[in-house]
C-alpha positions, 0 to 999 in steps of 0.5 A, spaced: 774 613 477 779 615 482 785 619 479 791 623 483 786 630 484 779 627 484 779 628 491 778 636 489 771 635 486 768 633 493 773 634 498 772 632 505 770 636 511 771 631 516 778 629 515 784 634 513 791 636 514 795 638 520 801 642 520 806 643 525 810 650 525 815 648 531 810 651 536 803 649 535 799 645 530 794 648 525 789 644 522 785 645 515 780 640 512 780 638 505 775 643 503 780 648 506 786 645 503 782 645 496 781 652 496 788 653 497 790 648 492 785 652 487 788 659 489 795 656 487 793 653 481 790 660 479 797 663 481 800 658 476 796 659 470 797 667 471 804 665 470 802 661 464 803 654 467 799 649 464 799 642 461 806 639 459 810 644 463 814 642 469 814 646 476 820 645 480 818 646 488 824 648 491 821 649 498 821 646 505 816 641 507 810 645 509 803 648 507 806 652 501 809 645 498 803 641 499 798 646 496 803 648 490 804 640 489 797 639 488 796 645 484 801 643 479 797 637 478 791 641 477 793 645 471 796 639 468 803 640 470 808 636 473 811 637 480 818 636 481 820 637 488 828 639 489 831 638 496 831 644 500 838 647 503 842 642 507 840 636 504 844 637 498 850 633 500 857 636 500 856 640 494 854 648 494 847 649 494 847 654 488 851 649 484 846 643 486 840 647 484 842 650 478 844 643 476 838 640 477 834 646 474 838 645 468 836 638 467 829 639 468 828 646 464 822 647 468 816 652 466 817 655 473 820 655 480 816 655 486 821 658 492 821 662 498 826 666 502 833 666 500 832 661 495 829 667 491 835 671 491 839 664 489 835 663 483 835 671 481 843 670 480 842 664 475 843 666 468 838 670 464 835 663 461 833 661 468 825 659 469 820 664 471 820 664 479 814 664 484 814 667 491 811 661 495 809 666 500 806 671 496 798 672 497 794 668 492 789 670 488 782 668 489 780 661 487 775 663 482 777 657 477 775 651 480 776 646 474 782 641 474 786 637 468 785 630 469 791 626 467 791 620 462 794 614 465 801 615 461 801 622 462 807 624 467 805 626 474 811 627 477 819 627 477 822 625 484 829 625 484 833 619 487 837 620 494 844 620 490 847 614 495 851 611 489 851 617 484 848 624 483 841 625 484 837 622 478 830 624 476 825 618 476 819 619 471 812 617 474 806 616 470 799 618 473 798 610 472 804 608 476 803 613 482 796 611 483 798 604 482 803 605 488 797 608 492 793 602 491 799 597 493 800 601 500 792 601 501 792 593 500 798 592 504 797 596 510 789 595 510 788 603 509 781 606 510 778 612 511 779 612 518 786 611 518 790 617 520 797 618 518 803 622 521 810 624 518 816 628 519 820 626 513 822 631 508 817 631 502 822 631 497 824 624 498 819 618 496 818 615 503 815 622 505 812 624 499 809 618 496 808 614 502 805 619 507 803 625 503 800 623 496 797 617 499 793 619 505 791 625 501 788 621 495 785 616 499 782 622 504 785 620 510 787 625 516 795 626 516 799 630 520 806 633 518 812 636 521 818 638 518 825 634 519 828 639 523 822 639 528 823 632 529 830 632 530 829 637 536 823 634 539 822 627 537 817 626 542 812 631 538 812 626 533 810 620 538 805 625 540 801 624 534 800 617 535 800 616 543 795 622 544 792 624 537 790 617 535 795 617 529 795 610 526 800 610 520 807 612 519 814 611 516 821 612 519 828 610 517 832 606 521 837 611 524 831 616 526 829 610 530 835 610 534 834 617 535 828 616 538 830 611 543 836 616 545 832 622 546 826 620 549 825 617 556 820 612 559 817 618 563 816 622 557 811 617 555 806 617 561 799 618 559 800 616 552 796 610 548 799 607 542 794 601 542 791 604 535 798 605 532 797 599 526 803 600 522 810 604 522 814 602 516 821 602 517 825 603 511 830 607 507 836 604 510 838 597 513 834 595 518 837 593 525 833 588 529 836 591 535 834 598 534 827 595 533 827 591 539 829 598 543 824 602 540 818 597 541 821 596 548 820 603 549 813 604 547 810 597 549 808 599 556 804 604 553 800 599 548 805 599 541 804 592 539 809 588 535 805 587 529 805 595 528 813 595 526 813 593 519 820 593 515 820 594 508 824 595 502 823 600 496 826 605 491 824 611 488 824 608 481 818 603 483 815 610 486 816 607 493 815 600 496 816 593 493 815 589 499 814 590 506 812 586 513 804 587 512 798 587 517 798 582 522 805 580 522 811 581 527 818 583 524 823 577 524 830 576 522 835 570 520 841 569 523 846 567 518 852 563 519 857 567 514 858 574 513 860 573 506 856 572 500 857 569 493 852 571 488 849 565 486 851 561 492 846 559 498 846 562 504 847 558 511 841 559 515 843 558 523 837 561 526 831 566 527 830 572 532 824 576 533 823 582 538 824 581 545 829 575 543 836 575 546 842 577 542 845 571 539 850 568 543 855 567 537 858 573 535 860 570 528 852 569 526 850 575 522 843 578 523 839 580 517 832 583 518 826 580 513 823 586 509 817 582 508 813 579 502 812 583 495 806 588 495 800 585 490 802 585 483 810 586 485 815 581 483 822 581 485 827 576 482 834 574 485 838 574 479 846 571 478 851 575 474 848 573 468 841 575 469 838 568 470 833 567 476 836 564 482 832 559 487 830 561 494 836 562 499 841 564 494 844 571 494 844 575 487 842 582 485 834 584 486 830 585 479 824 588 480 817 588 476 812 593 479 805 596 476 808 602 479 815 602 476 818 608 473 819 608 465 826 611 466 830 617 468 828 624 466 833 626 460 836 619 460 836 615 454 830 610 454 834 604 453 838 605 460 841 599 462 838 599 469 831 599 466 830 592 462 824 589 458 824 584 464 824 590 470 829 594 474 836 592 476 836 595 483 844 594 484 842 591 491 844 584 493 839 580 497 835 573 497 829 570 498 827 565 503 820 562 505 817 568 500 820 573 505 825 578 501 832 579 505 836 585 503 844 585 504 847 591 501 849 594 494 853 591 489 857 597 489 858 598 496 861 591 497 868 588 496 870 580 494 873 576 499 876 570 497 871 570 491 865 572 496 861 579 497 862 583 503 858 589 504 859 595 507 852 595 510 853 589 514 860 591 516 857 597 519 851 594 522 856 589 526 860 594 528 854 598 531 852 592 535 859 590 537 862 597 539 855 600 542 856 606 537 850 610 534 848 608 527 848 615 524 855 617 527 859 611 524 860 610 516 864 604 513 867 604 506 870 598 503 875 598 497 879 594 493 886 597 492 891 593 488 886 587 489 886 587 496 880 590 500 881 596 505 877 598 510 875 606 512 871 607 518 869 614 520 866 615 527 863 622 529 862 620 537 865 615 542 872 615 539 875 616 546 872 609 548 873 605 542 875 598 543 880 597 537 881 590 539 873 588 538 873 592 532 879 588 529 875 581 531 869 584 527 873 585 521 876 578 521 869 575 522 868 578 515 875 576 512 877 583 512 884 584 515 885 589 521 892 591 518 888 594 512 883 598 516 883 606 518 879 608 523 878 616 523 874 620 528 871 626 523 867 632 524 859 632 523 859 634 516 865 630 514 861 624 511 857 626 505 850 624 505 844 623 500 838 627 501 835 622 505 841 621 510 845 615 507 852 615 507 855 616 500 861 611 500 864 612 494 865 620 495 867 619 502 873 614 499 875 619 494 875 625 499 880 620 503 884 619 497 884 626 495 887 628 501 880 632 503 878 628 508 881 630 515 880 627 522 884 624 528 886 617 527 884 612 532 887 606 529 891 605 522 893 598 520 900 597 518 898 595 511 893 600 510 895 603 503 895 610 504 900 614 509 897 620 513 900 627 515 898 631 521 897 638 521 901 641 527 896 647 527 889 643 527 892 636 530 888 633 524 890 628 519 889 627 512 892 622 507 898 622 503 897 617 497 903 612 496 902 609 490 904 612 483 898 615 480 894 615 486 899 620 488 895 626 485 895 632 489 901 630 493 906 636 493 913 636 494 914 636 501 909 630 501 903 633 504 897 632 501 892 637 498 885 637 495 886 635 487 886 642 484 886 646 490 890 653 489 896 654 493 895 659 498 897 666 496 904 668 498 904 669 506 910 671 509 912 666 515 915 667 521 922 666 523 924 660 526 922 653 526 914 652 525 910 651 531 909 644 532 902 644 536 896 649 536 898 651 542 905 653 540 902 656 534 898 661 538 904 662 543 908 664 536 903 667 532 898 669 536 890 668 536 889 672 530 895 669 526 894 662 528 887 663 525 889 666 519 894 661 518 888 656 519 884 659 514 889 659 509 891 652 510 883 651 508 883 654 502 879 660 504 878 667 501 883 670 506 887 677 504 894 676 503 898 676 510 904 676 514 905 674 521 911 677 525 912 672 531 912 674 538 919 671 539 922 675 533 919 681 536 921 680 543 928 678 541 930 685 537 926 691 533 924 688 527 929 691 521 928 694 515 930 688 510 925 683 514 920 688 512 922 689 505 922 682 504 915 681 507 912 687 503 915 684 497 911 677 498 905 681 500 905 685 494 906 679 489 900 675 493 896 681 492 897 682 485 895 675 484 889 675 488 886 681 490 888 687 485 891 688 478 899 690 479 898 697 477 893 698 483 895 700 490 894 696 496 894 698 503 895 694 509 893 693 516 897 692 522 894 689 527 896 686 534 895 678 535 896 676 542 895 669 544 888 670 547 883 675 544 883 682 547 878 686 543 879 693 542 885 693 547 890 694 543 892 699 537 890 697 529 893 702 524 890 702 517 892 704 510 899 703 511 904 703 505 900 708 501 902 715 499 899 721 495 902 717 489 897 711 490 891 716 490 889 715 483 891 708 482 887 706 488 881 711 486 881 706 480 880 700 484 875 703 489 871 707 483 871 713 488 877 718 488 874 721 495 874 714 498 882 713 496 884 720 499 880 717 505 884 711 506 890 716 506 887 720 511 886 714 515 893 712 515 895 719 517 890 720 523 892 713 526 900 714 525 899 721 529 894 718 534 898 711 535 905 713 534 905 720 536 900 719 542 895 725 539 889 725 543 882 726 539 881 733 540 888 735 538 887 731 532 881 734 530 884 741 531 890 739 526 886 736 521 881 742 521 875 743 517 873 736 514 870 740 508 877 742 506 881 739 500 884 732 502 891 734 500 891 740 505 888 736 510 893 730 509 899 735 509 897 738 516 896 731 519 903 730 517 906 736 520 902 734 526 906 728 526 913 731 525 911 736 531 909 730 536 915 725 534 920 730 532 921 725 526 919 726 519 913 723 517 914 716 514 913 716 506 917 709 505 912 703 506 918 700 510 918 706 515 911 706 515 910 699 517 916 699 522 913 705 526 906 701 526 909 695 528 912 698 534 906 702 536 902 696 536 907 692 540 907 698 545 900 698 546 901 691 549 903 695 555 898 701 555 894 701 562 887 699 559 891 693 556 894 691 562 888 692 566 884 687 561 890 682 562 889 682 569 881 681 569 882 675 564 888 672 567 892 673 560 900 672 562 905 678 560 909 673 556 910 672 550 907 678 548 903 679 542 905 677 535 903 682 529 899 681 523 901 685 517 895 684 512 893 687 505 886 691 505 880 689 502 876 695 501 868 695 503 867 702 501 869 701 494 863 702 489 858 696 487 856 691 492 861 692 497 861 693 505 864 690 511 861 686 517 862 681 523 858 675 523 857 669 528 856 662 527 850 662 533 846 667 536 851 670 541 845 672 546 842 665 546 846 660 542 841 658 537 845 656 531 845 659 524 848 666 521 847 672 526 851 678 525 851 685 522 853 688 515 854 695 513 854 697 506 860 702 503 864 701 510 870 699 513 870 694 519 872 699 523 866 703 522 862 697 525 867 696 531 867 703 533 860 703 533 859 710 530 855 707 525 849 703 526 849 697 521 843 692 519 842 685 520 847 681 515 841 679 511 842 686 508 848 683 504 843 677 502 839 683 499 845 686 496 849 680 493 846 673 494 852 669 492 856 673 497 851 671 502 851 664 501 858 663 500 859 667 507 854 662 510 857 656 508 864 658 510 862 660 517 859 654 518 865 650 516 869 655 520 865 653 526 866 646 525 874 647 524 874 651 531 870 646 535 866 653 537 862 658 536 865 662 530 866 670 530 868 672 523 870 679 520 869 680 513 869 685 507 866 684 501 869 688 495 865 689 489 862 682 490 868 678 492 868 676 499 874 676 504 875 673 511 879 678 515 879 674 521 876 669 525 876 667 532 872 663 537 866 667 539 866 670 546 859 669 549 856 668 556 858 662 559 851 658 559 851 660 551 857 657 550 855 651 554 849 650 550 854 650 544 859 645 546 854 640 548 850 641 542 857 640 538 858 634 542 851 631 541 852 632 533 859 628 533 863 635 532 867 634 539 869 629 543 867 628 550 873 631 553 873 637 548 866 638 550 868 638 557 874 642 557 869 648 554 864 647 559 863 652 565 860 648 571 857 654 574 853 655 568 850 648 568 847 649 574 845 656 575 839 659 572 840 663 565 840 670 565 834 674 567 829 678 563 824 683 564 817 679 562 811 682 559 810 690 557 811 694 564 810 701 564 815 706 563 819 704 557 825 709 556 829 706 550 829 700 545 835 697 542 839 691 540 840 686 546 848 685 546 849 681 552 843 678 556 841 679 563 838 685 568 841 690 572 838 697 574 842 703 577 842 711 576 845 713 569 852 716 568 855 718 562 862 719 564 868 714 566 869 717 572 862 718 574 862 710 574 867 710 580 863 715 584 858 709 585 860 702 589 861 697 584 856 694 580 851 699 581 851 705 576 849 704 568 854 707 564 851 711 558 855 713 552 854 714 545 859 709 543 864 706 547 872 705 546 878 702 549 878 707 554 872 706 557 874 699 559 875 700 566 868 703 567 865 697 564 868 693 569 865 697 574 858 698 571 852 694 573 850 695 565 852 699 559 847 702 554 849 706 548 846 710 543 849 708 537 853 701 534 850 694 533 851 687 536 858 687 534 861 694 536 866 695 541 861 695 547 857 689 545 864 685 544 867 687 551 860 686 554 860 679 552 867 678 555 865 681 561 858 678 561 855 685 563 848 686 561 848 691 555 843 694 550 846 698 544 844 702 538 838 704 543 833 709 541 830 714 546 823 714 547 823 720 551 825 726 547 826 731 553 831 726 556 834 725 549 835 732 548 839 733 555 843 727 553 845 730 546 846 737 549 853 739 548 853 742 555 850 737 560 845 741 565 848 738 571 842 735 574 843 727 576 840 722 570 834 718 572 835 710 575 833 705 570 833 698 569 836 695 563 834 688 560 840 686 555 836 679 554 830 683 550 834 690 548 829 694 552 830 699 558 825 702 563 825 708 568 826 706 575 826 699 578 823 693 574 823 687 577 826 681 573 823 674 572 829 669 573 831 665 567 828 658 566 834 653 569 837 650 563 837 642 565 839 640 558 845 637 561 848 630 558 849 626 564 853 621 560 859 627 559 862 627 566 863 619 565 867 620 559 873 621 563 876 618 569 878 623 574 880 618 579 877 622 585 872 619 590 867 623 592 864 622 599 860 626 604 864 630 610 863 626 617 859 629 622 863 633 627 860 629 633 863 623 630 869 621 634 870 614 631 868 609 626 862 606 630 859 613 631 858 614 624 851 615 621 848 608 621 850 603 615 854 608 611 862 606 611 867 610 613 872 612 607 877 617 610 880 618 617 884 623 621 891 618 622 893 622 628 886 621 632 882 616 628 876 621 627 872 619 621 873 625 616 869 622 610 863 617 609 861 614 603 856 618 599 849 618 599 848 615 593 852 609 595 851 609 603 853 601 604 859 602 600 864 597 603 871 599 605 876 594 608 879 599 611 878 607 611 884 611 608 888 615 613 890 622 612 894 627 615 890 633 616 894 640 614 891 647 615 897 651 613 902 650 608 907 649 614 904 643 616 905 639 610 910 633 610 917 633 606 916 632 599 916 625 597 913 623 604 907 619 600 902 621 605 895 623 603 894 630 606 887 632 608 885 639 608 880 645 607 885 650 604 885 650 596 892 653 597 895 647 601 892 642 596 895 645 590 902 646 594 901 638 596 899 636 589 905 640 586 910 636 590 907 630 587 902 628 593 895 625 594 890 630 596 883 629 600 879 636 600 875 637 605 870 642 602 867 648 606 860 649 608 856 651 602 854 658 599 847 659 602 845 663 595 848 657 591 848 651 595 849 646 589 856 649 588 863 647 589 869 650 589 875 645 588 882 646 588 886 647 581 889 640 582 888 632 582 884 630 588 884 623 591 878 625 595 873 630 595 869 630 602 862 634 601 858 637 607 851 637 602 848 632 598 846 637 593 853 639 591 855 632 589 852 633 582 856 640 581 862 636 584 862 631 579 861 636 573 867 640 576 872 634 576 870 632 569 871 639 566 878 640 570 881 633 568 879 634 561 882 641 561 888 638 564 889 633 559 888 638 554 894 642 556 
């Protein structure tokens, strides 16, 4: 007799499980898999797990999950999958896991990787933990426990679309019944072959596509969800190349396949064996089914293979579906409103490949088929009485696979009644088919009839041609009248609000009671299966937590919005009585319960009105600190002295005294006890980042009397004195202009007493400046601010501004910020992290951490740090919080984020954030990914792109392992360069630009001129966030940092106090791989990154006609190339200047435009002439455009090395005439990018 683990007694050798790791497939027969299961069972027994215990599986989909799932059953325990990180919705993952474990009280938890650290931080009563990646013991005991029919076989959590996830209890009998139901419905047999990418913590993936095939002994192929998202084609190959026959998928994922897979990708595939694709989990759209079938039908997919279904975790999985041999169909309803107990009005039917209904008022509802054998679905009225066919009511389910209730809930739970399970779903039955309309809780009553959010959502998706997973609708009755919230994550620029209003009115909803917001990718809370949590979304709106850009706000929408001048994003200000919770005195809403930001002194003068004005006034650093503070992030208290304030007059003592008072109060409230000492950092804040080019002073505001209180805070008296010595060194260097040698000589023996060294530095300061060493904190801050401002005019800063086009005015603001101390005792340190890998653009936390350090230790490169995973080992909670906050900042900035942070005794502080510098092809990749994910609008994404990098090959690399390896370090900026090694700045200038490799122990700001002239940079110390790495990425300069020399003789020469004078060898530096070779090693070109979104340029109207330059010999219209219309002629001679582009050779033009040809500015007509000027000189074009004239740009001959490239004037162009067809695509992108940037300004 079959049970859930009986397959272990005689596992098949001709069938098995194949898993995909993102690169390749690996297959294990069921005999192999059984060995793994018994080995995992031995590990569970070793930890004392047996019959009646619960085993929490906190694992992603993969081999570890599959073996421990069945191992738990084999020892008589109950496996309970818990969603891995990323599926928990808006709640913190640690809180999510801790809450579920507190409910479950499992005997053990099986986990891997960072989750192990998270579990280690739980209270002492936490369960035993098993590392799923540890080697398993031998599978000597091959006995198994056979579960009785009433034994608890599985606890699976609901997705949480209408409430917090709840643990559904499933007996052995219920799970086996579901397997049998699916076996019957879809005619499953030993030769069936399953394929899945669905997460194994969710019922559709766990029960339908894993438990079922294993119990039946069928072949199964498993991918992870993230692999499907990146490569949906790989999932299709299971069925088109490897003979898969059964799968399941949500509706929104079908849309992704249709968007991402091109017809040509399917060449050679055969989907004729694919018997069933079960479509469920969310509302099914006939338009999406049609598009998917249309894509695969030419390659053999039948209509009958598509099987819309209906189910829920409480019934184990499925309760109805379109079975074998039937094709899907939809009913067209004459109304979009439904009354419980009332009949629906059926106006027609629709099948695959059928035309869209011409009448837009008709409402399409896809059939979810008939009940599975033994299942009964009853449509009930509000009193629970059965309704006849064609009448709308709540669906009540009876099934042999029905759960007996929720884990930990009372047995009399009102949804599990003696008559079955009340689903909370509205639907009806027609001709034995089940039709589901939506959830009762996600609907509102309009004139006594129900309108569901899902119906409105589907209608908007169809009419507005939006992607289903990028739009969410919430309906809510405020003061008894329905209001509508629509969030869109893409397509806001082209949204037709008139059509939106028409859709709403077809449901009886008022367009005046709607708010349409363009929001970020993470703004919509979703369940573990991807469904929108509409109740949470509405609460975040009303609470002022949801931010976005309003696309439409109806006059009678019950909430007003306020706009943040820094971010340009809006949030709700509740209007009515008790709905006004969270509103402050100024009328701006904040999240309920959110703490007010710690007292930060504000700049003098009016607050900035836009993000651009904010950057000009506060500088980039001040602007982004203000943004973090507004978001409620853990930022040390700070004050900004605005650029306008500093430019007008020297900052006076009273202003500083006021500023220091506010900072001291804020620090006492948030950072340190009042009796403790608080040092300050005084930093530059230019409008654009200038890494390492301006001075920073640390430890300001301290005096010898602060050593003892600071020592108590840090737990180390030596560290407290070091803070004071840092202050003295930096005042001598940046105010007194002491060079490093004089500074070291004055300080003397570093082993001497700190008080004596401090006094010597004070005397040096007086000698250098002719003034007493400042003791009063006000005086220290004043001279520090003046020093920072003065560094704006240093030679290195001026050179950097010239190189990067940074204007001289308004000059920098200055930030004064309380210090967090990474050299304190306990879990302390500092680091710099990025939201993406700055070398290749891969998303995920990337960066470095150094325990017991200051941020200056990392930036200077004097100490080589560890990867940021070192923080995870030291303090998992701080690492988890850092990961979440960096991801949030990435979304808020709309760019790759570069974050400097400090951990002081386990408490995380974000010191600064900025958009990261990286090579253009990397930033392009990030911007396009953000647009695809709905985090940027098309215009925003275009404004961030570099056109050349879209077409050029990415940086080269040295392939393989050629001989002569000299050094191995960290890749800091990709690319390959070669040249002789030089160790001095002056030596670089003895070589032609771009021919010498600069080798330094570390780099500092004084090295910047040499870096701009070098072919590559190599440092012996430092990490990927050191000065050398940061500046290299600004310059796009191949760089390797922290290199370990493999040649001991060369290492000795380089580190010798007195160089031997002999020239150093020529080397090849590969900044892509972090390796260095002796001699010249040929590079391998990078593969062109052709992942361009072709629809992006079309999202903006450039107003430019792109055409072809007419052949020089064409003297009149008749002589132009045959069949190609003339679009532009010289008005003086009538000679054709341009013809229609190759893509449209027969473009008709009633008359070509006549242009005045001007080769120089003195040939231009008077302003206001209104002439169309044709020129090949960019300066002439820009001058005429600035006067308000129209320009036709005659592009010069292409660059032979880059024949695809165009170089266009920085102005609006009426025409661009190109000499080569290959330039057209680059021109199209360049024009769109330039337009988006001008619009942004």
